[in-house]
PDB file of N, H, CA, C and O in Angstrom:
ATOM      1  N   MET A   1       0.861  -1.180   0.000  1.00  0.00           N
ATOM      2  CA  MET A   1       0.000   0.000   0.000  1.00  0.00           C
ATOM      3  C   MET A   1       0.904   1.239   0.000  1.00  0.00           C
ATOM      4  O   MET A   1       1.820   1.347   0.815  1.00  0.00           O
ATOM      5  N   ASN A   2       0.634   2.177  -0.929  1.00  0.00           N
ATOM      6  H   ASN A   2      -0.111   2.089  -1.591  1.00  0.00           H
ATOM      7  CA  ASN A   2       1.455   3.382  -0.968  1.00  0.00           C
ATOM      8  C   ASN A   2       0.963   4.398   0.075  1.00  0.00           C
ATOM      9  O   ASN A   2      -0.049   4.183   0.741  1.00  0.00           O
ATOM     10  N   LYS A   3       1.688   5.484   0.195  1.00  0.00           N
ATOM     11  H   LYS A   3       2.510   5.659  -0.346  1.00  0.00           H
ATOM     12  CA  LYS A   3       1.402   6.483   1.219  1.00  0.00           C
ATOM     13  C   LYS A   3      -0.002   7.073   1.075  1.00  0.00           C
ATOM     14  O   LYS A   3      -0.720   7.212   2.065  1.00  0.00           O
ATOM     15  N   LEU A   4      -0.394   7.418  -0.145  1.00  0.00           N
ATOM     16  H   LEU A   4       0.189   7.305  -0.949  1.00  0.00           H
ATOM     17  CA  LEU A   4      -1.712   8.003  -0.366  1.00  0.00           C
ATOM     18  C   LEU A   4      -2.819   7.020  -0.001  1.00  0.00           C
ATOM     19  O   LEU A   4      -3.808   7.403   0.624  1.00  0.00           O
ATOM     20  N   GLU A   5      -2.660   5.787  -0.378  1.00  0.00           N
ATOM     21  H   GLU A   5      -1.857   5.477  -0.886  1.00  0.00           H
ATOM     22  CA  GLU A   5      -3.663   4.770  -0.042  1.00  0.00           C
ATOM     23  C   GLU A   5      -3.787   4.604   1.478  1.00  0.00           C
ATOM     24  O   GLU A   5      -4.883   4.411   2.003  1.00  0.00           O
ATOM     25  N   THR A   6      -2.655   4.682   2.168  1.00  0.00           N
ATOM     26  H   THR A   6      -1.764   4.839   1.741  1.00  0.00           H
ATOM     27  CA  THR A   6      -2.671   4.588   3.627  1.00  0.00           C
ATOM     28  C   THR A   6      -3.441   5.746   4.237  1.00  0.00           C
ATOM     29  O   THR A   6      -4.257   5.558   5.139  1.00  0.00           O
ATOM     30  N   ILE A   7      -3.175   6.941   3.738  1.00  0.00           N
ATOM     31  H   ILE A   7      -2.512   7.094   3.005  1.00  0.00           H
ATOM     32  CA  ILE A   7      -3.868   8.131   4.238  1.00  0.00           C
ATOM     33  C   ILE A   7      -5.361   8.033   3.958  1.00  0.00           C
ATOM     34  O   ILE A   7      -6.176   8.299   4.841  1.00  0.00           O
ATOM     35  N   GLU A   8      -5.725   7.657   2.743  1.00  0.00           N
ATOM     36  H   GLU A   8      -5.063   7.441   2.025  1.00  0.00           H
ATOM     37  CA  GLU A   8      -7.147   7.515   2.394  1.00  0.00           C
ATOM     38  C   GLU A   8      -7.837   6.510   3.310  1.00  0.00           C
ATOM     39  O   GLU A   8      -8.961   6.740   3.757  1.00  0.00           O
ATOM     40  N   PHE A   9      -7.170   5.405   3.585  1.00  0.00           N
ATOM     41  H   PHE A   9      -6.257   5.218   3.222  1.00  0.00           H
ATOM     42  CA  PHE A   9      -7.722   4.377   4.463  1.00  0.00           C
ATOM     43  C   PHE A   9      -7.951   4.944   5.860  1.00  0.00           C
ATOM     44  O   PHE A   9      -8.988   4.687   6.471  1.00  0.00           O
ATOM     45  N   GLN A  10      -6.991   5.712   6.367  1.00  0.00           N
ATOM     46  H   GLN A  10      -6.149   5.921   5.871  1.00  0.00           H
ATOM     47  CA  GLN A  10      -7.108   6.297   7.702  1.00  0.00           C
ATOM     48  C   GLN A  10      -8.202   7.362   7.758  1.00  0.00           C
ATOM     49  O   GLN A  10      -8.895   7.487   8.768  1.00  0.00           O
ATOM     50  N   ILE A  11      -8.358   8.124   6.682  1.00  0.00           N
ATOM     51  H   ILE A  11      -7.795   8.022   5.862  1.00  0.00           H
ATOM     52  CA  ILE A  11      -9.392   9.159   6.643  1.00  0.00           C
ATOM     53  C   ILE A  11     -10.778   8.533   6.743  1.00  0.00           C
ATOM     54  O   ILE A  11     -11.667   9.094   7.384  1.00  0.00           O
ATOM     55  N   ARG A  12     -10.966   7.394   6.124  1.00  0.00           N
ATOM     56  H   ARG A  12     -10.245   6.938   5.603  1.00  0.00           H
ATOM     57  CA  ARG A  12     -12.278   6.722   6.175  1.00  0.00           C
ATOM     58  C   ARG A  12     -12.678   6.362   7.603  1.00  0.00           C
ATOM     59  O   ARG A  12     -13.865   6.225   7.897  1.00  0.00           O
ATOM     60  N   ASP A  13     -11.707   6.209   8.481  1.00  0.00           N
ATOM     61  H   ASP A  13     -10.742   6.320   8.242  1.00  0.00           H
ATOM     62  CA  ASP A  13     -11.992   5.877   9.872  1.00  0.00           C
ATOM     63  C   ASP A  13     -12.268   7.094  10.752  1.00  0.00           C
ATOM     64  O   ASP A  13     -12.652   6.940  11.912  1.00  0.00           O
ATOM     65  N   LEU A  14     -12.081   8.289  10.223  1.00  0.00           N
ATOM     66  H   LEU A  14     -11.770   8.414   9.281  1.00  0.00           H
ATOM     67  CA  LEU A  14     -12.305   9.495  11.018  1.00  0.00           C
ATOM     68  C   LEU A  14     -13.791   9.758  11.210  1.00  0.00           C
ATOM     69  O   LEU A  14     -14.595   9.467  10.325  1.00  0.00           O
ATOM     70  N   PRO A  15     -14.157  10.307  12.364  1.00  0.00           N
ATOM     71  CA  PRO A  15     -15.529  10.795  12.521  1.00  0.00           C
ATOM     72  C   PRO A  15     -15.755  11.956  11.549  1.00  0.00           C
ATOM     73  O   PRO A  15     -14.812  12.652  11.171  1.00  0.00           O
ATOM     74  N   ARG A  16     -16.981  12.150  11.159  1.00  0.00           N
ATOM     75  H   ARG A  16     -17.747  11.585  11.466  1.00  0.00           H
ATOM     76  CA  ARG A  16     -17.300  13.188  10.162  1.00  0.00           C
ATOM     77  C   ARG A  16     -16.734  14.554  10.547  1.00  0.00           C
ATOM     78  O   ARG A  16     -16.174  15.251   9.700  1.00  0.00           O
ATOM     79  N   GLU A  17     -16.872  14.938  11.801  1.00  0.00           N
ATOM     80  H   GLU A  17     -17.326  14.372  12.489  1.00  0.00           H
ATOM     81  CA  GLU A  17     -16.383  16.252  12.238  1.00  0.00           C
ATOM     82  C   GLU A  17     -14.885  16.399  11.996  1.00  0.00           C
ATOM     83  O   GLU A  17     -14.433  17.447  11.534  1.00  0.00           O
ATOM     84  N   GLN A  18     -14.118  15.367  12.301  1.00  0.00           N
ATOM     85  H   GLN A  18     -14.486  14.516  12.676  1.00  0.00           H
ATOM     86  CA  GLN A  18     -12.677  15.426  12.073  1.00  0.00           C
ATOM     87  C   GLN A  18     -12.349  15.414  10.587  1.00  0.00           C
ATOM     88  O   GLN A  18     -11.392  16.061  10.160  1.00  0.00           O
ATOM     89  N   ALA A  19     -13.123  14.696   9.803  1.00  0.00           N
ATOM     90  H   ALA A  19     -13.900  14.171  10.150  1.00  0.00           H
ATOM     91  CA  ALA A  19     -12.911  14.692   8.351  1.00  0.00           C
ATOM     92  C   ALA A  19     -13.154  16.088   7.787  1.00  0.00           C
ATOM     93  O   ALA A  19     -12.441  16.529   6.886  1.00  0.00           O
ATOM     94  N   GLU A  20     -14.161  16.787   8.318  1.00  0.00           N
ATOM     95  H   GLU A  20     -14.740  16.430   9.051  1.00  0.00           H
ATOM     96  CA  GLU A  20     -14.434  18.159   7.859  1.00  0.00           C
ATOM     97  C   GLU A  20     -13.315  19.102   8.279  1.00  0.00           C
ATOM     98  O   GLU A  20     -12.957  20.009   7.528  1.00  0.00           O
ATOM     99  N   GLU A  21     -12.757  18.899   9.479  1.00  0.00           N
ATOM    100  H   GLU A  21     -13.048  18.162  10.089  1.00  0.00           H
ATOM    101  CA  GLU A  21     -11.613  19.705   9.910  1.00  0.00           C
ATOM    102  C   GLU A  21     -10.423  19.469   8.980  1.00  0.00           C
ATOM    103  O   GLU A  21      -9.713  20.405   8.611  1.00  0.00           O
ATOM    104  N   LEU A  22     -10.221  18.215   8.612  1.00  0.00           N
ATOM    105  H   LEU A  22     -10.797  17.455   8.912  1.00  0.00           H
ATOM    106  CA  LEU A  22      -9.150  17.879   7.679  1.00  0.00           C
ATOM    107  C   LEU A  22      -9.384  18.544   6.324  1.00  0.00           C
ATOM    108  O   LEU A  22      -8.447  19.044   5.703  1.00  0.00           O
ATOM    109  N   GLN A  23     -10.628  18.549   5.874  1.00  0.00           N
ATOM    110  H   GLN A  23     -11.390  18.143   6.379  1.00  0.00           H
ATOM    111  CA  GLN A  23     -10.969  19.186   4.602  1.00  0.00           C
ATOM    112  C   GLN A  23     -10.620  20.674   4.645  1.00  0.00           C
ATOM    113  O   GLN A  23     -10.045  21.204   3.694  1.00  0.00           O
ATOM    114  N   ASP A  24     -10.964  21.345   5.738  1.00  0.00           N
ATOM    115  H   ASP A  24     -11.430  20.914   6.511  1.00  0.00           H
ATOM    116  CA  ASP A  24     -10.630  22.764   5.881  1.00  0.00           C
ATOM    117  C   ASP A  24      -9.126  22.977   5.853  1.00  0.00           C
ATOM    118  O   ASP A  24      -8.623  23.873   5.176  1.00  0.00           O
ATOM    119  N   TRP A  25      -8.412  22.132   6.604  1.00  0.00           N
ATOM    120  H   TRP A  25      -8.821  21.404   7.154  1.00  0.00           H
ATOM    121  CA  TRP A  25      -6.957  22.262   6.654  1.00  0.00           C
ATOM    122  C   TRP A  25      -6.355  22.057   5.267  1.00  0.00           C
ATOM    123  O   TRP A  25      -5.487  22.819   4.841  1.00  0.00           O
ATOM    124  N   LEU A  26      -6.821  21.027   4.565  1.00  0.00           N
ATOM    125  H   LEU A  26      -7.527  20.408   4.911  1.00  0.00           H
ATOM    126  CA  LEU A  26      -6.279  20.724   3.247  1.00  0.00           C
ATOM    127  C   LEU A  26      -6.566  21.858   2.262  1.00  0.00           C
ATOM    128  O   LEU A  26      -5.712  22.193   1.440  1.00  0.00           O
ATOM    129  N   SER A  27      -7.747  22.445   2.338  1.00  0.00           N
ATOM    130  H   SER A  27      -8.440  22.173   3.005  1.00  0.00           H
ATOM    131  CA  SER A  27      -8.083  23.584   1.468  1.00  0.00           C
ATOM    132  C   SER A  27      -7.139  24.747   1.717  1.00  0.00           C
ATOM    133  O   SER A  27      -6.631  25.355   0.774  1.00  0.00           O
ATOM    134  N   GLU A  28      -6.905  25.057   2.986  1.00  0.00           N
ATOM    135  H   GLU A  28      -7.318  24.564   3.752  1.00  0.00           H
ATOM    136  CA  GLU A  28      -5.995  26.156   3.324  1.00  0.00           C
ATOM    137  C   GLU A  28      -4.567  25.832   2.880  1.00  0.00           C
ATOM    138  O   GLU A  28      -3.863  26.697   2.358  1.00  0.00           O
ATOM    139  N   TYR A  29      -4.150  24.603   3.086  1.00  0.00           N
ATOM    140  H   TYR A  29      -4.722  23.900   3.510  1.00  0.00           H
ATOM    141  CA  TYR A  29      -2.810  24.182   2.682  1.00  0.00           C
ATOM    142  C   TYR A  29      -2.616  24.348   1.177  1.00  0.00           C
ATOM    143  O   TYR A  29      -1.603  24.887   0.732  1.00  0.00           O
ATOM    144  N   LEU A  30      -3.592  23.882   0.395  1.00  0.00           N
ATOM    145  H   LEU A  30      -4.415  23.444   0.757  1.00  0.00           H
ATOM    146  CA  LEU A  30      -3.486  23.987  -1.059  1.00  0.00           C
ATOM    147  C   LEU A  30      -3.539  25.433  -1.518  1.00  0.00           C
ATOM    148  O   LEU A  30      -2.859  25.811  -2.472  1.00  0.00           O
ATOM    149  N   GLU A  31      -4.344  26.243  -0.841  1.00  0.00           N
ATOM    150  H   GLU A  31      -4.896  25.936  -0.066  1.00  0.00           H
ATOM    151  CA  GLU A  31      -4.406  27.670  -1.175  1.00  0.00           C
ATOM    152  C   GLU A  31      -3.052  28.333  -0.912  1.00  0.00           C
ATOM    153  O   GLU A  31      -2.572  29.123  -1.724  1.00  0.00           O
ATOM    154  N   ASP A  32      -2.448  28.007   0.221  1.00  0.00           N
ATOM    155  H   ASP A  32      -2.838  27.365   0.881  1.00  0.00           H
ATOM    156  CA  ASP A  32      -1.127  28.563   0.534  1.00  0.00           C
ATOM    157  C   ASP A  32      -0.097  28.152  -0.510  1.00  0.00           C
ATOM    158  O   ASP A  32       0.752  28.959  -0.889  1.00  0.00           O
ATOM    159  N   GLN A  33      -0.158  26.925  -0.971  1.00  0.00           N
ATOM    160  H   GLN A  33      -0.847  26.270  -0.663  1.00  0.00           H
ATOM    161  CA  GLN A  33       0.774  26.445  -1.989  1.00  0.00           C
ATOM    162  C   GLN A  33       0.546  27.166  -3.309  1.00  0.00           C
ATOM    163  O   GLN A  33       1.502  27.489  -4.014  1.00  0.00           O
ATOM    164  N   ALA A  34      -0.715  27.421  -3.647  1.00  0.00           N
ATOM    165  H   ALA A  34      -1.491  27.159  -3.073  1.00  0.00           H
ATOM    166  CA  ALA A  34      -1.037  28.097  -4.904  1.00  0.00           C
ATOM    167  C   ALA A  34      -0.488  29.516  -4.915  1.00  0.00           C
ATOM    168  O   ALA A  34      -0.109  30.034  -5.966  1.00  0.00           O
ATOM    169  N   GLU A  35      -0.447  30.143  -3.745  1.00  0.00           N
ATOM    170  H   GLU A  35      -0.755  29.722  -2.891  1.00  0.00           H
ATOM    171  CA  GLU A  35       0.043  31.516  -3.668  1.00  0.00           C
ATOM    172  C   GLU A  35       1.494  31.629  -4.106  1.00  0.00           C
ATOM    173  O   GLU A  35       1.946  32.710  -4.484  1.00  0.00           O
ATOM    174  N   LEU A  36       2.216  30.543  -4.060  1.00  0.00           N
ATOM    175  H   LEU A  36       1.849  29.665  -3.752  1.00  0.00           H
ATOM    176  CA  LEU A  36       3.630  30.584  -4.398  1.00  0.00           C
ATOM    177  C   LEU A  36       3.895  30.354  -5.885  1.00  0.00           C
ATOM    178  O   LEU A  36       5.017  30.551  -6.351  1.00  0.00           O
ATOM    179  N   LYS A  37       2.886  29.945  -6.619  1.00  0.00           N
ATOM    180  H   LYS A  37       1.975  29.785  -6.241  1.00  0.00           H
ATOM    181  CA  LYS A  37       3.092  29.631  -8.029  1.00  0.00           C
ATOM    182  C   LYS A  37       3.110  30.905  -8.873  1.00  0.00           C
ATOM    183  O   LYS A  37       2.337  31.829  -8.617  1.00  0.00           O
ATOM    184  N   PRO A  38       3.977  30.960  -9.867  1.00  0.00           N
ATOM    185  CA  PRO A  38       4.080  32.156 -10.711  1.00  0.00           C
ATOM    186  C   PRO A  38       2.765  32.535 -11.386  1.00  0.00           C
ATOM    187  O   PRO A  38       2.467  33.721 -11.531  1.00  0.00           O
ATOM    188  N   GLU A  39       1.973  31.541 -11.802  1.00  0.00           N
ATOM    189  H   GLU A  39       2.216  30.578 -11.684  1.00  0.00           H
ATOM    190  CA  GLU A  39       0.699  31.851 -12.461  1.00  0.00           C
ATOM    191  C   GLU A  39      -0.234  32.601 -11.520  1.00  0.00           C
ATOM    192  O   GLU A  39      -0.938  33.522 -11.935  1.00  0.00           O
ATOM    193  N   PHE A  40      -0.236  32.206 -10.260  1.00  0.00           N
ATOM    194  H   PHE A  40       0.336  31.457  -9.922  1.00  0.00           H
ATOM    195  CA  PHE A  40      -1.090  32.867  -9.277  1.00  0.00           C
ATOM    196  C   PHE A  40      -0.625  34.299  -9.053  1.00  0.00           C
ATOM    197  O   PHE A  40      -1.440  35.221  -9.011  1.00  0.00           O
ATOM    198  N   LEU A  41       0.689  34.485  -8.908  1.00  0.00           N
ATOM    199  H   LEU A  41       1.351  33.736  -8.942  1.00  0.00           H
ATOM    200  CA  LEU A  41       1.219  35.833  -8.716  1.00  0.00           C
ATOM    201  C   LEU A  41       0.936  36.718  -9.931  1.00  0.00           C
ATOM    202  O   LEU A  41       0.640  37.904  -9.782  1.00  0.00           O
ATOM    203  N   GLN A  42       1.027  36.141 -11.134  1.00  0.00           N
ATOM    204  H   GLN A  42       1.267  35.178 -11.255  1.00  0.00           H
ATOM    205  CA  GLN A  42       0.719  36.907 -12.345  1.00  0.00           C
ATOM    206  C   GLN A  42      -0.750  37.321 -12.366  1.00  0.00           C
ATOM    207  O   GLN A  42      -1.067  38.431 -12.795  1.00  0.00           O
ATOM    208  N   SER A  43      -1.646  36.454 -11.913  1.00  0.00           N
ATOM    209  H   SER A  43      -1.389  35.553 -11.565  1.00  0.00           H
ATOM    210  CA  SER A  43      -3.068  36.801 -11.913  1.00  0.00           C
ATOM    211  C   SER A  43      -3.334  37.936 -10.935  1.00  0.00           C
ATOM    212  O   SER A  43      -4.185  38.787 -11.192  1.00  0.00           O
ATOM    213  N   ILE A  44      -2.622  37.959  -9.825  1.00  0.00           N
ATOM    214  H   ILE A  44      -1.930  37.267  -9.616  1.00  0.00           H
ATOM    215  CA  ILE A  44      -2.763  39.072  -8.878  1.00  0.00           C
ATOM    216  C   ILE A  44      -2.291  40.367  -9.524  1.00  0.00           C
ATOM    217  O   ILE A  44      -2.952  41.399  -9.411  1.00  0.00           O
ATOM    218  N   GLU A  45      -1.160  40.315 -10.192  1.00  0.00           N
ATOM    219  H   GLU A  45      -0.622  39.477 -10.284  1.00  0.00           H
ATOM    220  CA  GLU A  45      -0.633  41.514 -10.851  1.00  0.00           C
ATOM    221  C   GLU A  45      -1.590  42.004 -11.942  1.00  0.00           C
ATOM    222  O   GLU A  45      -1.787  43.210 -12.095  1.00  0.00           O
ATOM    223  N   ARG A  46      -2.185  41.078 -12.700  1.00  0.00           N
ATOM    224  H   ARG A  46      -2.025  40.099 -12.576  1.00  0.00           H
ATOM    225  CA  ARG A  46      -3.174  41.489 -13.715  1.00  0.00           C
ATOM    226  C   ARG A  46      -4.367  42.161 -13.054  1.00  0.00           C
ATOM    227  O   ARG A  46      -4.883  43.156 -13.564  1.00  0.00           O
ATOM    228  N   GLY A  47      -4.806  41.626 -11.926  1.00  0.00           N
ATOM    229  H   GLY A  47      -4.387  40.818 -11.512  1.00  0.00           H
ATOM    230  CA  GLY A  47      -5.926  42.227 -11.201  1.00  0.00           C
ATOM    231  C   GLY A  47      -5.590  43.622 -10.717  1.00  0.00           C
ATOM    232  O   GLY A  47      -6.414  44.532 -10.815  1.00  0.00           O
ATOM    233  N   LYS A  48      -4.392  43.797 -10.199  1.00  0.00           N
ATOM    234  H   LYS A  48      -3.723  43.058 -10.120  1.00  0.00           H
ATOM    235  CA  LYS A  48      -3.963  45.125  -9.746  1.00  0.00           C
ATOM    236  C   LYS A  48      -3.910  46.102 -10.917  1.00  0.00           C
ATOM    237  O   LYS A  48      -4.325  47.253 -10.784  1.00  0.00           O
ATOM    238  N   ALA A  49      -3.407  45.652 -12.050  1.00  0.00           N
ATOM    239  H   ALA A  49      -3.070  44.717 -12.158  1.00  0.00           H
ATOM    240  CA  ALA A  49      -3.342  46.503 -13.244  1.00  0.00           C
ATOM    241  C   ALA A  49      -4.747  46.895 -13.695  1.00  0.00           C
ATOM    242  O   ALA A  49      -4.979  48.041 -14.078  1.00  0.00           O
ATOM    243  N   ASP A  50      -5.678  45.950 -13.651  1.00  0.00           N
ATOM    244  H   ASP A  50      -5.489  45.019 -13.340  1.00  0.00           H
ATOM    245  CA  ASP A  50      -7.064  46.251 -14.015  1.00  0.00           C
ATOM    246  C   ASP A  50      -7.644  47.307 -13.084  1.00  0.00           C
ATOM    247  O   ASP A  50      -8.337  48.219 -13.535  1.00  0.00           O
ATOM    248  N   LEU A  51      -7.367  47.191 -11.794  1.00  0.00           N
ATOM    249  H   LEU A  51      -6.804  46.450 -11.428  1.00  0.00           H
ATOM    250  CA  LEU A  51      -7.867  48.179 -10.835  1.00  0.00           C
ATOM    251  C   LEU A  51      -7.273  49.560 -11.116  1.00  0.00           C
ATOM    252  O   LEU A  51      -7.984  50.564 -11.088  1.00  0.00           O
ATOM    253  N   ARG A  52      -5.973  49.604 -11.385  1.00  0.00           N
ATOM    254  H   ARG A  52      -5.395  48.789 -11.407  1.00  0.00           H
ATOM    255  CA  ARG A  52      -5.329  50.888 -11.698  1.00  0.00           C
ATOM    256  C   ARG A  52      -5.916  51.514 -12.954  1.00  0.00           C
ATOM    257  O   ARG A  52      -6.037  52.736 -13.046  1.00  0.00           O
ATOM    258  N   ALA A  53      -6.281  50.676 -13.921  1.00  0.00           N
ATOM    259  H   ALA A  53      -6.183  49.684 -13.846  1.00  0.00           H
ATOM    260  CA  ALA A  53      -6.848  51.172 -15.181  1.00  0.00           C
ATOM    261  C   ALA A  53      -8.339  51.488 -15.045  1.00  0.00           C
ATOM    262  O   ALA A  53      -8.954  52.013 -15.973  1.00  0.00           O
ATOM    263  N   GLY A  54      -8.908  51.171 -13.900  1.00  0.00           N
ATOM    264  H   GLY A  54      -8.408  50.745 -13.146  1.00  0.00           H
ATOM    265  CA  GLY A  54     -10.328  51.450 -13.702  1.00  0.00           C
ATOM    266  C   GLY A  54     -11.234  50.371 -14.275  1.00  0.00           C
ATOM    267  O   GLY A  54     -12.440  50.579 -14.408  1.00  0.00           O
ATOM    268  N   TRP A  55     -10.671  49.230 -14.612  1.00  0.00           N
ATOM    269  H   TRP A  55      -9.691  49.060 -14.504  1.00  0.00           H
ATOM    270  CA  TRP A  55     -11.457  48.122 -15.167  1.00  0.00           C
ATOM    271  C   TRP A  55     -11.916  47.221 -14.029  1.00  0.00           C
ATOM    272  O   TRP A  55     -11.270  46.226 -13.699  1.00  0.00           O
ATOM    273  N   VAL A  56     -13.024  47.586 -13.451  1.00  0.00           N
ATOM    274  H   VAL A  56     -13.548  48.394 -13.719  1.00  0.00           H
ATOM    275  CA  VAL A  56     -13.554  46.808 -12.332  1.00  0.00           C
ATOM    276  C   VAL A  56     -14.998  46.447 -12.600  1.00  0.00           C
ATOM    277  O   VAL A  56     -15.707  47.153 -13.316  1.00  0.00           O
ATOM    278  N   ARG A  57     -15.419  45.357 -12.026  1.00  0.00           N
ATOM    279  H   ARG A  57     -14.842  44.783 -11.444  1.00  0.00           H
ATOM    280  CA  ARG A  57     -16.824  44.974 -12.093  1.00  0.00           C
ATOM    281  C   ARG A  57     -17.475  45.385 -10.790  1.00  0.00           C
ATOM    282  O   ARG A  57     -16.954  45.112  -9.708  1.00  0.00           O
ATOM    283  N   LYS A  58     -18.604  46.034 -10.898  1.00  0.00           N
ATOM    284  H   LYS A  58     -19.027  46.255 -11.777  1.00  0.00           H
ATOM    285  CA  LYS A  58     -19.324  46.430  -9.707  1.00  0.00           C
ATOM    286  C   LYS A  58     -20.392  45.408  -9.413  1.00  0.00           C
ATOM    287  O   LYS A  58     -21.145  44.996 -10.296  1.00  0.00           O
ATOM    288  N   ARG A  59     -20.447  45.008  -8.165  1.00  0.00           N
ATOM    289  H   ARG A  59     -19.835  45.343  -7.448  1.00  0.00           H
ATOM    290  CA  ARG A  59     -21.457  44.035  -7.747  1.00  0.00           C
ATOM    291  C   ARG A  59     -22.711  44.778  -7.338  1.00  0.00           C
ATOM    292  O   ARG A  59     -22.660  45.809  -6.667  1.00  0.00           O
ATOM    293  N   THR A  60     -23.824  44.236  -7.752  1.00  0.00           N
ATOM    294  H   THR A  60     -23.866  43.399  -8.297  1.00  0.00           H
ATOM    295  CA  THR A  60     -25.099  44.785  -7.330  1.00  0.00           C
ATOM    296  C   THR A  60     -25.493  44.119  -6.011  1.00  0.00           C
ATOM    297  O   THR A  60     -24.954  43.062  -5.684  1.00  0.00           O
ATOM    298  N   PRO A  61     -26.403  44.696  -5.255  1.00  0.00           N
ATOM    299  CA  PRO A  61     -26.823  44.072  -3.996  1.00  0.00           C
ATOM    300  C   PRO A  61     -27.336  42.642  -4.202  1.00  0.00           C
ATOM    301  O   PRO A  61     -27.206  41.808  -3.306  1.00  0.00           O
ATOM    302  N   GLU A  62     -27.916  42.353  -5.369  1.00  0.00           N
ATOM    303  H   GLU A  62     -28.022  43.031  -6.097  1.00  0.00           H
ATOM    304  CA  GLU A  62     -28.406  40.999  -5.630  1.00  0.00           C
ATOM    305  C   GLU A  62     -27.267  39.997  -5.746  1.00  0.00           C
ATOM    306  O   GLU A  62     -27.469  38.812  -5.480  1.00  0.00           O
ATOM    307  N   GLN A  63     -26.070  40.440  -6.139  1.00  0.00           N
ATOM    308  H   GLN A  63     -25.906  41.402  -6.355  1.00  0.00           H
ATOM    309  CA  GLN A  63     -24.930  39.552  -6.307  1.00  0.00           C
ATOM    310  C   GLN A  63     -24.194  39.284  -4.988  1.00  0.00           C
ATOM    311  O   GLN A  63     -23.412  38.338  -4.894  1.00  0.00           O
ATOM    312  N   ALA A  64     -24.439  40.096  -3.999  1.00  0.00           N
ATOM    313  H   ALA A  64     -25.074  40.864  -4.075  1.00  0.00           H
ATOM    314  CA  ALA A  64     -23.722  39.957  -2.732  1.00  0.00           C
ATOM    315  C   ALA A  64     -24.153  38.744  -1.956  1.00  0.00           C
ATOM    316  O   ALA A  64     -23.638  38.493  -0.867  1.00  0.00           O
TER     317      ALA A  64
END
C-alpha cells in the first residue's frame, strides 16, 4: 500500500467532524501552496493593473 492509499484508508476511519476539519486544513494548505506559483502571482498583478486602469466589475446588492 502506498502512502496516499494509507492516508485515504485512515481518513475513512475518522468521525465526520474530524474529516471536515481535515478538509478545511487541506483547502488552506493547497491555497497557501497556490500563492507561491508564478501563475497565481501573475493573476494578482493582472488584477492590480485592471484596478489601476479602472477596469472593475461592480457588484449589485443581488450579487452579494
